[in-house]
VEXVEX-829767 format. One line per 3 residues: their letters; for each residue x, y, z of C-alpha. Coordinates in Angstrom, 1 decimal, decimal comma. Example, Ala and Ser with C-alpha at 12.3 -4.5 7.8 and 13.67 -1.06 7.14 Angstrom:
// residues 2
AS = 12,3 -4,5 7,8; 13,7 -1,1 7,1
This chain:
// residues 351
MRR = 47,4 -29,4 -17,3; 48,5 -26,5 -15,3; 46,6 -24,0 -17,5
SSD = 43,4 -26,1 -17,2; 43,6 -26,1 -13,4; 44,2 -22,4 -13,4
RSL = 41,1 -21,8 -15,5; 39,1 -24,1 -13,1; 40,4 -22,1 -10,1
IRL = 39,5 -18,8 -11,7; 36,0 -20,2 -12,5; 35,6 -21,3 -8,9
QRL = 36,7 -17,9 -7,7; 34,1 -16,2 -9,9; 31,4 -18,5 -8,7
HLS = 32,4 -17,8 -5,1; 32,5 -14,1 -5,7; 29,1 -14,2 -7,4
STV = 27,5 -16,1 -4,6; 29,0 -13,8 -1,9; 27,7 -10,7 -3,8
TTP = 24,2 -12,0 -4,8; 23,1 -13,8 -1,6; 23,2 -10,7 0,7
TTR = 21,3 -8,7 -1,9; 18,7 -11,4 -2,2; 18,4 -11,6 1,6
RIG = 18,2 -7,8 1,8; 15,3 -7,8 -0,7; 13,5 -10,5 1,3
LLF = 14,1 -8,7 4,5; 12,7 -5,4 3,0; 9,6 -7,2 1,7
ATL = 8,9 -9,0 5,0; 9,5 -5,8 7,0; 7,2 -3,8 4,8
ALL = 4,5 -6,4 5,0; 4,9 -6,5 8,8; 4,8 -2,7 9,2
WGL = 1,7 -2,3 7,0; 0,0 -5,4 8,3; 0,4 -4,3 11,9
SFV = -0,9 -0,8 11,1; -4,5 -2,1 10,9; -4,1 -3,7 14,4
AIK = -2,7 -0,3 15,6; -5,6 1,5 14,1; -8,1 -0,8 15,9
TGI = -6,2 -0,2 19,1; -5,8 3,6 18,7; -9,4 4,3 18,0
EGF = -10,3 3,0 21,4; -8,6 6,0 22,9; -8,9 8,7 20,1
PPV = -11,8 9,7 17,9; -11,0 8,0 14,6; -10,4 10,9 12,2
LLA = -8,4 12,8 14,9; -6,2 9,7 15,3; -5,7 9,7 11,5
ALR = -4,8 13,4 11,6; -2,3 13,0 14,4; -0,8 10,0 12,6
HDI = -0,1 12,2 9,6; 1,2 15,1 11,7; 3,9 12,8 13,0
AAA = 4,5 11,3 9,5; 4,7 14,7 8,0; 7,3 15,9 10,6
VLV = 9,4 12,8 10,0; 9,3 13,0 6,2; 9,9 16,8 6,1
GYA = 12,8 16,3 8,4; 14,2 13,5 6,3; 13,9 15,5 3,1
LYR = 15,7 18,4 4,6; 18,4 16,2 6,1; 19,0 14,7 2,6
GRT = 19,0 18,2 1,0; 15,8 17,7 -1,0; 13,8 20,7 -1,9
LRP = 10,2 20,8 -0,6; 9,0 23,9 -2,5; 6,7 23,1 -5,5
RTR = 8,2 24,6 -8,7; 5,4 24,1 -11,2; 1,6 24,0 -11,4
DDV = 1,8 20,2 -11,7; 3,7 20,0 -8,4; 1,1 22,1 -6,6
SLF = -1,7 20,0 -8,2; 0,0 16,8 -7,1; 0,2 18,0 -3,5
LVG = -3,4 19,1 -3,5; -4,9 16,1 -5,3; -2,7 13,5 -3,6
GTL = -3,2 15,1 -0,2; -7,0 15,4 -0,6; -7,7 11,9 -2,0
LIG = -4,8 9,6 -1,1; -4,6 10,9 2,5; -7,5 13,1 3,5
AHF = -10,5 11,2 2,0; -8,9 7,8 2,1; -7,9 7,8 5,8
TLL = -11,1 9,5 6,9; -13,1 6,5 5,4; -10,5 3,9 6,6
FLG = -10,4 5,0 10,2; -14,2 5,5 10,4; -14,9 2,1 8,9
QQY = -12,4 0,3 11,1; -14,5 1,1 14,1; -17,2 -1,4 13,0
VPS = -15,2 -4,4 11,9; -12,1 -6,5 12,9; -8,7 -5,2 11,9
AYG = -8,2 -7,8 9,1; -11,3 -6,5 7,3; -9,5 -3,2 6,7
AIL = -6,4 -5,0 5,2; -8,6 -7,4 3,2; -10,8 -4,7 1,7
LSL = -8,0 -2,3 0,9; -6,3 -5,1 -1,0; -9,2 -4,4 -3,4
TPV = -7,4 -1,2 -4,5; -5,2 -2,7 -7,2; -8,2 -4,7 -8,4
VTP = -10,4 -1,6 -9,1; -7,6 0,6 -10,3; -7,8 -0,6 -13,9
AFA = -11,3 0,8 -14,2; -10,1 4,3 -13,3; -6,9 3,9 -15,3
ATL = -8,9 3,0 -18,4; -11,0 6,2 -18,0; -8,3 8,7 -16,9
LPS = -5,0 7,6 -18,4; -4,9 7,8 -22,3; -2,0 5,3 -22,5
YRA = -3,9 2,6 -20,7; -6,5 0,1 -22,0; -8,1 -2,4 -19,8
RPH = -7,7 -6,1 -20,9; -10,2 -8,9 -20,6; -8,3 -10,6 -17,7
EII = -8,3 -7,3 -15,8; -12,1 -7,0 -16,2; -12,4 -10,6 -14,9
GTI = -10,2 -9,8 -12,0; -12,2 -6,7 -11,1; -15,4 -8,8 -11,1
SGF = -13,9 -11,5 -9,0; -12,7 -8,8 -6,5; -16,2 -7,4 -6,2
LGV = -17,7 -10,8 -5,7; -15,3 -11,3 -2,9; -16,5 -8,1 -1,3
VVI = -20,1 -9,3 -1,6; -19,3 -12,5 0,1; -17,5 -10,7 3,0
ANP = -20,4 -8,2 3,3; -22,9 -11,1 3,5; -25,8 -8,9 2,6
SPG = -28,5 -11,0 4,2; -30,9 -9,9 6,9; -28,6 -11,5 9,5
GLG = -25,6 -9,7 8,1; -26,9 -6,2 8,1; -26,0 -3,6 10,7
SRL = -22,9 -1,7 11,8; -20,6 -4,3 10,2; -22,1 -3,5 6,8
TGI = -21,5 0,2 7,5; -17,9 -0,5 8,2; -17,5 -2,6 5,1
ALL = -19,1 0,2 3,0; -16,7 2,8 4,4; -13,7 0,6 3,8
IGA = -14,7 -0,1 0,2; -15,1 3,7 -0,2; -11,5 4,1 1,2
AVV = -10,2 1,6 -1,4; -12,1 3,2 -4,3; -11,0 6,7 -3,3
FAA = -7,4 5,7 -3,1; -7,5 4,0 -6,5; -9,1 7,1 -8,1
GAV = -6,6 9,4 -6,4; -3,6 7,2 -7,4; -4,7 7,3 -11,1
LTE = -5,3 11,1 -11,0; -1,9 11,8 -9,5; -0,3 9,9 -12,4
RYA = -1,5 12,7 -14,7; 0,9 15,2 -13,2; 4,6 15,3 -14,1
TTL = 6,4 16,4 -11,0; 9,9 18,0 -10,9; 10,4 17,1 -7,2
PIV = 12,1 14,1 -5,5; 9,6 11,4 -4,5; 10,2 12,0 -0,8
SVQ = 9,4 15,6 -1,2; 6,2 14,8 -3,0; 5,1 12,4 -0,2
AGM = 6,0 14,9 2,4; 4,0 17,6 0,7; 1,0 15,4 0,2
TVV = 1,2 14,3 3,8; 1,2 17,9 5,1; -1,9 18,7 2,9
GAV = -3,6 15,5 4,0; -3,0 16,1 7,7; -4,6 19,6 7,4
ILH = -7,6 18,1 5,7; -8,0 15,4 8,3; -7,9 18,0 11,1
AVS = -10,6 20,0 9,3; -12,8 17,0 8,9; -12,3 16,0 12,5
ALL = -13,2 19,5 13,6; -16,5 19,3 11,7; -17,7 16,0 13,1
PSE = -19,6 16,3 16,4; -18,2 13,0 17,7; -14,6 14,1 17,1
QVG = -14,3 16,6 20,0; -11,0 16,7 21,9; -12,9 15,9 25,1
AVS = -13,6 12,5 23,6; -9,9 11,6 23,9; -9,2 9,0 26,6
AGV = -5,8 7,8 25,5; -3,7 5,5 27,6; -0,2 4,2 27,1
EHL = -1,3 1,6 24,6; -3,3 4,1 22,5; -0,3 6,6 22,4
AAL = 2,0 3,7 21,4; -0,4 2,9 18,6; -0,3 6,5 17,4
VYL = 3,5 6,7 17,4; 3,7 3,4 15,6; 1,2 4,6 12,9
GVF = 3,0 7,9 12,4; 6,7 6,8 12,6; 6,7 3,2 11,5
ASA = 3,7 2,5 9,4; 3,6 5,8 7,5; 7,1 7,4 7,4
AGF = 9,3 4,3 7,7; 7,0 2,2 5,6; 7,1 4,8 2,8
LLY = 10,9 4,9 2,8; 11,2 1,1 2,9; 8,7 0,9 0,0
FQL = 10,8 3,0 -2,3; 14,0 1,1 -1,3; 12,2 -2,0 -2,4
VDA = 11,0 -0,4 -5,7; 14,5 0,6 -6,4; 15,8 -2,9 -5,7
VGA = 13,2 -5,0 -7,7; 10,9 -2,6 -9,4; 7,3 -1,5 -8,9
AET = 5,8 -4,6 -10,5; 7,3 -7,0 -8,0; 7,0 -4,7 -5,0
SLV = 3,2 -4,4 -5,6; 2,9 -8,1 -4,6; 3,3 -7,1 -1,0
SYA = -0,5 -6,6 -1,2; -0,8 -10,4 -1,0; 1,1 -10,5 2,4
VPA = -0,4 -7,6 4,3; -3,9 -9,1 5,0; -2,3 -12,3 6,2
VTA = -0,1 -10,4 8,6; -3,0 -8,4 9,9; -5,1 -11,5 10,4
VFG = -2,4 -13,3 12,4; -1,6 -10,3 14,7; -5,3 -9,4 15,0
WLL = -5,8 -12,9 16,4; -2,7 -12,8 18,6; -3,1 -9,3 20,0
LGE = -6,8 -8,6 19,8; -8,4 -12,0 19,9; -10,1 -11,5 16,6
VLT = -11,2 -14,5 14,6; -12,2 -14,4 10,9; -15,2 -16,4 9,8
PLT = -14,9 -19,0 7,0; -17,1 -16,8 4,8; -14,6 -13,9 5,2
LVG = -11,8 -16,2 4,2; -13,7 -17,3 1,1; -14,3 -13,6 0,2
FTA = -10,6 -12,8 0,7; -9,7 -15,7 -1,5; -11,9 -14,3 -4,3
ILV = -10,2 -10,9 -3,9; -6,8 -12,6 -4,2; -7,9 -14,4 -7,3
GFA = -9,1 -11,1 -8,7; -5,7 -9,6 -7,8; -3,9 -12,4 -9,6
WVK = -6,1 -12,0 -12,7; -5,4 -8,2 -12,8; -1,7 -8,9 -12,3
ADV = -1,5 -11,8 -14,8; 0,8 -10,0 -17,2; 3,1 -8,8 -14,5
LRT = 3,2 -12,2 -12,8; 3,9 -14,0 -16,1; 6,7 -11,6 -16,8
LLR = 8,2 -12,0 -13,4; 8,1 -15,8 -13,7; 9,8 -15,7 -17,0
RRG = 12,5 -13,4 -15,6; 13,0 -15,8 -12,6; 13,3 -18,7 -15,0
RSD = 16,1 -16,9 -16,8; 17,7 -16,1 -13,5; 17,8 -12,5 -14,7
THR = 18,6 -10,1 -11,9; 17,4 -7,0 -13,7; 14,7 -5,3 -11,7
GGG = 11,2 -4,3 -12,6; 9,8 -7,2 -14,6; 9,7 -5,4 -17,9
SSG = 10,7 -2,2 -19,4; 9,3 1,0 -18,0; 7,4 1,7 -21,2
DYV = 5,5 -1,6 -20,9; 3,6 -0,6 -17,8; 1,5 2,1 -16,3
VVS = 2,6 2,2 -12,6; -0,1 3,6 -10,4; 0,7 4,0 -6,7
GNA = 3,2 1,2 -6,9; 1,0 -1,2 -8,8; 2,1 -2,0 -12,3
YCK = -0,4 -2,6 -15,1; 0,7 -4,0 -18,5; 0,3 -1,9 -21,6
RNC = 2,2 -3,9 -24,2; 4,9 -6,5 -24,7; 4,3 -8,3 -21,4
């Protein structure tokens, strides 16, 4: 009897130890996910605020000046090398800096002038939906599946609904939507292209290098645009606060949080933050800027989310199976099962 009670006590102690170890980890993951969605969701509100005091591309350039300084400083503090060692390292800096930052943020900030802040978040959520089209073309190990094609079509139908290409829906809003779609497509293409390079550098060094290159390109583009003269700056406290937020929190801190989350749960599960960002932007755009989304916009956003779910069907199914087994291993599948493009995982096999 004594031996049985001892075994029961040991079992209870193990259960207690397991709960005390697992619960904080789960809470930490939830906190990281929520914080990242908040940081990135608020970034679109900050962009909309900042471009009232700065020319759009200049604001994007200054944002990445700040982000580059923070990331370079962090890399040096952690003892990470910043010098590219191979041709692939140099190519990654140049391609990533040009497409993922230079071209992407030029189009994003220009487009955000014409539409509510939530439009930017909604239309950029199209990125993982269109990525398979580029991955199938540019990555030899990847083949698009029927459900991904369905998802891509659904996503584009959502964009058509949001654009509302009727005589009453034409004008500057359509210009903004076109620029934002361009930003999503450029980012998807750049993300796939950067997967072709095998870097020898730590990820924070890669991001710092791309951010430096991107900032230089953004300044060059800003200098070439007649509307981007320094004399056009009329920044007040709220515009400067938006700039600091974008550089320090949305870019630098957001990047570091993102990779903490990837390390904790894997790229497949982390990519689901794309669901939350537009909702955060819509709420804070309404609270802080008085923006209201039309029912048609919500219908279009729903179509994009459905497309996202179709594209991610393999990943979501794997994650649900893993949750059902209460398996705490991160990632939702072995690394060989997925092509991971800019944090979005696409199934290759065995999913």
